[in-house]
GUKE-709375 format. One record per residue (C-alpha): residue in one letter; x, y, z; chain. Coordinates in steps of 0.2 Angstrom, whole numbers, always signed. Example, Ala and Ser with C-alpha at 12.3 -4.5 7.8 and 13.67 -1.06 7.14 Angstrom:
BEGIN
+------+-------+-------+-------+-----+
! type !     x !     y !     z ! mol !
+------+-------+-------+-------+-----+
!    A !   +62 !   -22 !   +39 !   A !
!    S !   +68 !    -5 !   +36 !   A !
+------+-------+-------+-------+-----+
//
This chain:
BEGIN
+------+-------+-------+-------+-----+
! type !     x !     y !     z ! mol !
+------+-------+-------+-------+-----+
!    M !  -228 !  +215 !  -139 !   A !
!    K !  -227 !  +196 !  -143 !   A !
!    K !  -213 !  +200 !  -156 !   A !
!    H !  -204 !  +210 !  -143 !   A !
!    L !  -205 !  +196 !  -130 !   A !
!    T !  -199 !  +183 !  -143 !   A !
!    L !  -184 !  +194 !  -148 !   A !
!    L !  -179 !  +196 !  -130 !   A !
!    A !  -180 !  +177 !  -127 !   A !
!    T !  -170 !  +174 !  -142 !   A !
!    L !  -157 !  +187 !  -137 !   A !
!    A !  -157 !  +179 !  -119 !   A !
!    L !  -154 !  +161 !  -127 !   A !
!    T !  -140 !  +168 !  -138 !   A !
!    A !  -131 !  +177 !  -123 !   A !
!    S !  -132 !  +162 !  -112 !   A !
!    P !  -116 !  +152 !  -110 !   A !
!    V !  -116 !  +135 !  -116 !   A !
!    V !  -113 !  +123 !  -102 !   A !
!    A !  -103 !  +108 !  -105 !   A !
!    Q !  -110 !   +91 !  -102 !   A !
!    D !  -105 !   +84 !   -85 !   A !
!    L !   -97 !   +67 !   -82 !   A !
!    T !   -93 !   +57 !   -67 !   A !
!    V !   -77 !   +47 !   -68 !   A !
!    T !   -73 !   +34 !   -55 !   A !
!    S !   -56 !   +27 !   -51 !   A !
!    F !   -46 !   +21 !   -36 !   A !
!    G !   -39 !   +37 !   -29 !   A !
!    G !   -22 !   +39 !   -21 !   A !
!    A !    -7 !   +43 !   -31 !   A !
!    Y !   -15 !   +33 !   -45 !   A !
!    G !   -30 !   +44 !   -45 !   A !
!    A !   -19 !   +60 !   -44 !   A !
!    A !    -9 !   +54 !   -59 !   A !
!    Q !   -25 !   +51 !   -69 !   A !
!    K !   -31 !   +68 !   -64 !   A !
!    E !   -14 !   +77 !   -70 !   A !
!    H !   -12 !   +67 !   -86 !   A !
!    M !   -30 !   +63 !   -91 !   A !
!    I !   -44 !   +72 !   -82 !   A !
!    D !   -37 !   +90 !   -81 !   A !
!    P !   -30 !   +90 !   -99 !   A !
!    F !   -47 !   +84 !  -105 !   A !
!    V !   -57 !   +97 !   -95 !   A !
!    A !   -45 !  +110 !  -102 !   A !
!    E !   -47 !  +104 !  -120 !   A !
!    T !   -66 !  +102 !  -120 !   A !
!    G !   -73 !  +112 !  -106 !   A !
!    T !   -82 !   +97 !   -99 !   A !
!    N !   -86 !   +98 !   -80 !   A !
!    I !   -80 !   +81 !   -72 !   A !
!    L !   -83 !   +75 !   -55 !   A !
!    F !   -69 !   +63 !   -51 !   A !
!    E !   -73 !   +50 !   -38 !   A !
!    D !   -65 !   +36 !   -28 !   A !
!    Y !   -71 !   +18 !   -26 !   A !
!    G !   -64 !    +2 !   -19 !   A !
!    G !   -66 !    -9 !   -34 !   A !
!    G !   -76 !   -24 !   -38 !   A !
!    I !   -93 !   -24 !   -47 !   A !
!    A !  -106 !   -23 !   -32 !   A !
!    E !  -109 !    -4 !   -34 !   A !
!    M !  -111 !    -5 !   -53 !   A !
!    K !  -123 !   -20 !   -51 !   A !
!    A !  -133 !   -10 !   -39 !   A !
!    Q !  -134 !    +6 !   -50 !   A !
!    V !  -139 !    -4 !   -65 !   A !
!    E !  -152 !   -15 !   -57 !   A !
!    A !  -160 !    +0 !   -48 !   A !
!    G !  -160 !   +11 !   -64 !   A !
!    N !  -150 !   +24 !   -55 !   A !
!    I !  -134 !   +27 !   -64 !   A !
!    Q !  -123 !   +38 !   -54 !   A !
!    W !  -106 !   +35 !   -64 !   A !
!    D !  -102 !   +38 !   -82 !   A !
!    V !   -84 !   +31 !   -84 !   A !
!    V !   -76 !   +19 !   -72 !   A !
!    D !   -59 !   +12 !   -70 !   A !
!    I !   -61 !    -7 !   -68 !   A !
!    E !   -49 !   -21 !   -65 !   A !
!    V !   -49 !   -34 !   -79 !   A !
!    I !   -51 !   -47 !   -66 !   A !
!    D !   -68 !   -40 !   -63 !   A !
!    L !   -72 !   -34 !   -81 !   A !
!    E !   -77 !   -51 !   -89 !   A !
!    R !   -91 !   -53 !   -76 !   A !
!    A !   -96 !   -35 !   -77 !   A !
!    C !   -98 !   -35 !   -96 !   A !
!    A !  -106 !   -52 !   -97 !   A !
!    E !  -119 !   -47 !   -84 !   A !
!    G !  -124 !   -31 !   -93 !   A !
!    Y !  -117 !   -18 !   -81 !   A !
!    L !  -106 !   -10 !   -95 !   A !
!    E !  -109 !    -3 !  -112 !   A !
!    V !  -100 !   -11 !  -127 !   A !
!    I !   -87 !    +1 !  -134 !   A !
!    D !   -83 !    +4 !  -152 !   A !
!    Q !   -64 !    +2 !  -151 !   A !
!    S !   -63 !    +6 !  -170 !   A !
!    T !   -65 !   +25 !  -165 !   A !
!    L !   -49 !   +25 !  -154 !   A !
!    P !   -36 !   +37 !  -161 !   A !
!    D !   -20 !   +31 !  -169 !   A !
!    G !    -4 !   +32 !  -158 !   A !
!    D !    +6 !   +48 !  -159 !   A !
!    D !   +19 !   +39 !  -170 !   A !
!    G !    +5 !   +35 !  -183 !   A !
!    T !    +2 !   +17 !  -178 !   A !
!    P !   -16 !   +12 !  -179 !   A !
!    A !   -24 !    +9 !  -162 !   A !
!    A !   -27 !   -10 !  -165 !   A !
!    D !    -9 !   -12 !  -167 !   A !
!    D !    -3 !    +1 !  -155 !   A !
!    F !   -12 !    -6 !  -139 !   A !
!    I !    -3 !   -21 !  -131 !   A !
!    E !   -11 !   -39 !  -130 !   A !
!    D !   -26 !   -40 !  -119 !   A !
!    A !   -29 !   -21 !  -119 !   A !
!    L !   -43 !   -22 !  -131 !   A !
!    A !   -48 !   -40 !  -128 !   A !
!    N !   -65 !   -36 !  -120 !   A !
!    E !   -78 !   -27 !  -130 !   A !
!    C !   -83 !   -17 !  -114 !   A !
!    G !   -66 !    -9 !  -110 !   A !
!    V !   -50 !    +0 !  -116 !   A !
!    G !   -34 !    -4 !  -108 !   A !
!    N !   -27 !   +10 !   -97 !   A !
!    I !   -12 !    +2 !   -87 !   A !
!    V !    -3 !   -14 !   -83 !   A !
!    W !    -2 !   -16 !   -64 !   A !
!    S !    +1 !   -29 !   -52 !   A !
!    V !    -3 !   -35 !   -34 !   A !
!    V !   +13 !   -38 !   -25 !   A !
!    F !   +17 !   -39 !    -7 !   A !
!    A !   +29 !   -27 !    +2 !   A !
!    V !   +39 !   -26 !   +19 !   A !
!    N !   +45 !   -13 !   +30 !   A !
!    T !   +64 !   -15 !   +29 !   A !
!    E !   +66 !    -6 !   +46 !   A !
!    N !   +61 !   -23 !   +53 !   A !
!    G !   +73 !   -33 !   +43 !   A !
!    P !   +72 !   -40 !   +25 !   A !
!    G !   +56 !   -50 !   +29 !   A !
!    P !   +49 !   -63 !   +18 !   A !
!    Q !   +55 !   -64 !    +0 !   A !
!    T !   +43 !   -77 !    -8 !   A !
!    I !   +25 !   -81 !    -7 !   A !
!    A !   +29 !   -97 !    +3 !   A !
!    E !   +38 !   -86 !   +16 !   A !
!    F !   +23 !   -74 !   +17 !   A !
!    F !   +13 !   -89 !   +23 !   A !
!    D !   +27 !   -95 !   +35 !   A !
!    T !   +21 !   -88 !   +51 !   A !
!    E !   +35 !   -97 !   +61 !   A !
!    A !   +50 !   -90 !   +51 !   A !
!    F !   +41 !   -73 !   +49 !   A !
!    P !   +29 !   -69 !   +63 !   A !
!    G !   +18 !   -54 !   +63 !   A !
!    K !    +2 !   -47 !   +54 !   A !
!    R !    -1 !   -49 !   +36 !   A !
!    G !   -12 !   -36 !   +27 !   A !
!    L !   -23 !   -43 !   +14 !   A !
!    R !   -37 !   -35 !    +3 !   A !
!    K !   -54 !   -43 !    +9 !   A !
!    R !   -59 !   -53 !    -7 !   A !
!    P !   -54 !   -70 !   -14 !   A !
!    Q !   -45 !   -64 !   -29 !   A !
!    V !   -26 !   -65 !   -28 !   A !
!    N !   -28 !   -73 !   -10 !   A !
!    M !   -34 !   -89 !   -17 !   A !
!    E !   -20 !   -89 !   -31 !   A !
!    W !    -7 !   -85 !   -18 !   A !
!    A !   -13 !   -99 !    -6 !   A !
!    L !   -10 !  -112 !   -19 !   A !
!    I !    +7 !  -105 !   -25 !   A !
!    A !   +12 !  -105 !    -6 !   A !
!    D !    +6 !  -123 !    -5 !   A !
!    G !   +18 !  -128 !   -19 !   A !
!    V !    +7 !  -127 !   -34 !   A !
!    A !   +16 !  -121 !   -50 !   A !
!    R !    +9 !  -104 !   -56 !   A !
!    E !    +4 !  -111 !   -73 !   A !
!    D !    -7 !  -124 !   -64 !   A !
!    V !   -16 !  -112 !   -52 !   A !
!    Y !   -32 !  -109 !   -62 !   A !
!    D !   -35 !  -127 !   -67 !   A !
!    L !   -33 !  -133 !   -49 !   A !
!    L !   -43 !  -118 !   -43 !   A !
!    S !   -58 !  -123 !   -54 !   A !
!    T !   -60 !  -139 !   -44 !   A !
!    E !   -68 !  -141 !   -27 !   A !
!    E !   -52 !  -150 !   -22 !   A !
!    G !   -42 !  -135 !   -27 !   A !
!    Q !   -53 !  -122 !   -18 !   A !
!    A !   -53 !  -132 !    -2 !   A !
!    R !   -34 !  -133 !    -3 !   A !
!    A !   -33 !  -114 !    -5 !   A !
!    F !   -44 !  -111 !   +10 !   A !
!    E !   -34 !  -124 !   +20 !   A !
!    K !   -18 !  -114 !   +16 !   A !
!    L !   -27 !   -98 !   +21 !   A !
!    D !   -32 !  -106 !   +37 !   A !
!    T !   -13 !  -107 !   +42 !   A !
!    I !   -12 !   -88 !   +42 !   A !
!    K !   -30 !   -83 !   +46 !   A !
!    E !   -27 !   -77 !   +64 !   A !
!    D !   -12 !   -66 !   +58 !   A !
!    I !   -22 !   -57 !   +44 !   A !
!    V !   -27 !   -39 !   +45 !   A !
!    W !   -41 !   -37 !   +32 !   A !
!    Y !   -43 !   -20 !   +22 !   A !
!    D !   -55 !   -15 !    +8 !   A !
!    S !   -46 !    -1 !    -1 !   A !
!    W !   -28 !    -1 !    -9 !   A !
!    S !   -25 !   +16 !    +0 !   A !
!    Q !   -25 !    +6 !   +17 !   A !
!    A !   -10 !    -5 !   +12 !   A !
!    P !    +4 !    +7 !   +14 !   A !
!    V !    -4 !   +15 !   +30 !   A !
!    L !    -4 !    -3 !   +38 !   A !
!    L !   +14 !    -5 !   +34 !   A !
!    N !   +19 !   +12 !   +39 !   A !
!    D !   +11 !   +12 !   +56 !   A !
!    G !   +15 !    -6 !   +61 !   A !
!    G !    -3 !   -12 !   +59 !   A !
!    A !    +5 !   -26 !   +48 !   A !
!    Q !   +23 !   -32 !   +45 !   A !
!    M !   +19 !   -36 !   +27 !   A !
!    V !    +5 !   -31 !   +16 !   A !
!    Q !    -3 !   -36 !    -1 !   A !
!    S !    -4 !   -20 !   -12 !   A !
!    A !    -5 !   -13 !   -29 !   A !
!    N !   +13 !   -10 !   -34 !   A !
!    G !   +10 !    +8 !   -37 !   A !
!    R !    +4 !   +12 !   -20 !   A !
!    I !   +20 !    +5 !   -12 !   A !
!    F !   +31 !   +14 !   -26 !   A !
!    A !   +22 !   +31 !   -22 !   A !
!    A !   +26 !   +29 !    -3 !   A !
!    I !   +44 !   +25 !    -7 !   A !
!    Q !   +46 !   +39 !   -20 !   A !
!    D !   +36 !   +53 !   -13 !   A !
!    D !   +37 !   +49 !    +6 !   A !
!    G !   +54 !   +41 !    +8 !   A !
!    A !   +45 !   +26 !   +16 !   A !
!    P !   +57 !   +11 !   +20 !   A !
!    F !   +47 !    -1 !   +10 !   A !
!    S !   +53 !   -15 !    -2 !   A !
!    I !   +43 !   -23 !   -15 !   A !
!    V !   +43 !   -41 !   -18 !   A !
!    W !   +39 !   -47 !   -35 !   A !
!    D !   +39 !   -66 !   -32 !   A !
!    S !   +22 !   -73 !   -39 !   A !
!    H !   +15 !   -56 !   -41 !   A !
!    V !    -2 !   -56 !   -50 !   A !
!    Y !    -2 !   -44 !   -64 !   A !
!    D !   -17 !   -38 !   -74 !   A !
!    L !   -24 !   -23 !   -83 !   A !
!    D !   -36 !    -9 !   -78 !   A !
!    V !   -47 !    -2 !   -92 !   A !
!    W !   -59 !   +13 !   -94 !   A !
!    A !   -77 !    +7 !   -96 !   A !
!    I !   -94 !   +15 !   -98 !   A !
!    M !  -108 !   +12 !   -86 !   A !
!    K !  -123 !    +4 !   -94 !   A !
!    G !  -137 !   +16 !   -96 !   A !
!    T !  -128 !   +32 !   -94 !   A !
!    P !  -136 !   +46 !  -103 !   A !
!    N !  -119 !   +53 !  -106 !   A !
!    K !  -112 !   +39 !  -116 !   A !
!    D !  -105 !   +49 !  -131 !   A !
!    K !   -96 !   +61 !  -119 !   A !
!    A !   -90 !   +46 !  -109 !   A !
!    M !   -83 !   +39 !  -125 !   A !
!    E !   -75 !   +55 !  -130 !   A !
!    F !   -66 !   +55 !  -113 !   A !
!    I !   -59 !   +37 !  -116 !   A !
!    Q !   -53 !   +42 !  -133 !   A !
!    F !   -43 !   +56 !  -125 !   A !
!    A !   -37 !   +47 !  -110 !   A !
!    T !   -30 !   +32 !  -119 !   A !
!    R !   -20 !   +43 !  -131 !   A !
!    T !    -1 !   +40 !  -132 !   A !
!    V !    +4 !   +55 !  -120 !   A !
!    P !    -9 !   +53 !  -107 !   A !
!    L !    -5 !   +35 !  -105 !   A !
!    S !   +14 !   +38 !  -104 !   A !
!    G !   +10 !   +48 !   -88 !   A !
!    M !    +6 !   +33 !   -78 !   A !
!    Q !   +24 !   +30 !   -76 !   A !
!    D !   +23 !   +43 !   -62 !   A !
!    V !   +15 !   +29 !   -51 !   A !
!    A !   +25 !   +14 !   -59 !   A !
!    Y !   +11 !    +7 !   -69 !   A !
!    G !   +14 !    +2 !   -87 !   A !
!    P !    +5 !   +11 !  -101 !   A !
!    T !    -5 !    +0 !  -113 !   A !
!    R !    +1 !    +8 !  -129 !   A !
!    R !   +17 !    +4 !  -137 !   A !
!    S !   +19 !   +21 !  -143 !   A !
!    A !   +18 !   +27 !  -124 !   A !
!    Q !   +30 !   +14 !  -118 !   A !
!    A !   +43 !   +21 !  -131 !   A !
!    L !   +42 !   +38 !  -122 !   A !
!    L !   +48 !   +30 !  -105 !   A !
!    P !   +65 !   +32 !   -99 !   A !
!    E !   +75 !   +16 !   -96 !   A !
!    S !   +77 !   +20 !   -78 !   A !
!    V !   +59 !   +20 !   -75 !   A !
!    K !   +55 !    +3 !   -84 !   A !
!    Q !   +63 !    -8 !   -71 !   A !
!    D !   +50 !    -1 !   -58 !   A !
!    L !   +35 !    -7 !   -69 !   A !
!    P !   +27 !   -24 !   -68 !   A !
!    T !   +31 !   -27 !   -87 !   A !
!    A !   +49 !   -29 !   -81 !   A !
!    H !   +45 !   -43 !   -70 !   A !
!    L !   +32 !   -54 !   -80 !   A !
!    E !   +42 !   -70 !   -79 !   A !
!    E !   +41 !   -69 !   -60 !   A !
!    G !   +22 !   -67 !   -60 !   A !
!    L !    +5 !   -74 !   -64 !   A !
!    K !    -7 !   -66 !   -76 !   A !
!    A !   -24 !   -64 !   -68 !   A !
!    D !   -37 !   -74 !   -77 !   A !
!    G !   -53 !   -63 !   -79 !   A !
!    I !   -62 !   -77 !   -88 !   A !
!    F !   -60 !   -88 !   -73 !   A !
!    W !   -66 !   -75 !   -61 !   A !
!    A !   -81 !   -71 !   -72 !   A !
!    D !   -85 !   -90 !   -70 !   A !
!    F !   -81 !   -92 !   -52 !   A !
!    G !   -81 !   -75 !   -44 !   A !
!    E !   -99 !   -76 !   -37 !   A !
!    S !   -97 !   -93 !   -30 !   A !
!    L !   -80 !   -91 !   -23 !   A !
!    G !   -85 !   -74 !   -16 !   A !
!    E !   -99 !   -83 !    -6 !   A !
!    K !   -87 !   -97 !    +0 !   A !
!    F !   -74 !   -84 !    +4 !   A !
!    N !   -87 !   -74 !   +15 !   A !
!    E !   -93 !   -90 !   +23 !   A !
!    W !   -74 !   -94 !   +27 !   A !
!    L !   -72 !   -77 !   +35 !   A !
!    L !   -86 !   -80 !   +47 !   A !
!    Q !   -79 !   -97 !   +53 !   A !
+------+-------+-------+-------+-----+
//
């Protein structure tokens, strides 16, 4: 009888389907998330059979910190802005990634040479896209401001300004609007005097600011008249123009460009599967799909697949007009400036 039961159990185990290990992947949603789903998530699921829960979040590191400190890891892979990456890695919210395991480019170029500068600069991430924070206007209301200085000029350009509710980018823009050269912004912002100067400049538009938390809100504000000009990730505005025919115009003056990376949450029990996903998602062809939302791929072999007509819509065509976000600066000053920024909001 015991032999019979053992045989039945063995047959039952043999007949049971193998259930793929689940992953929770978190990113920014919208057209960007849709492009990631089409070019990274769905092909990975089809190739491996892994069940993926693909969730949205608003950015920053607060939720990562809460999960790690509580020992309650709900995410496995997270798309994080490099402006937040240095701090998240240094404070132990992310796993160290073995970048030597990344596959070669489709043209045979080793990963270390194929990825662009900064894409592998931090041990906790693998570059996914080059993107930028720009501002945009609704051209139905006229051409609007064309520089950051004009964005801060409420007399020449009255109306509401939509800004993401965090010090990053807003502090840089305030100093640039106040006449500081882009190359001097972070040196000045690292001083008490520079920080005070930035807040004083933000004071000049404070009553005209509409604050929002998620990039998805930016084109909505511009479309429904909630704001006459908005700060936005460039891909959000591009998608509204391309997909919805929105009468928006992107202004590249003093845009703050950066990378997003795929990273792995510290303490996830699914670390190996998470790494497998990142290896897949940062191959040549999946990365080239980010052209759909005007974000530049981080592999040279992926850039080679882009048509010339697309390249002008990418931040990489406008680097001379922009400022590279300084992740090390924000790792050092993010917490203190975040506190000052929240205090300023309440004043």
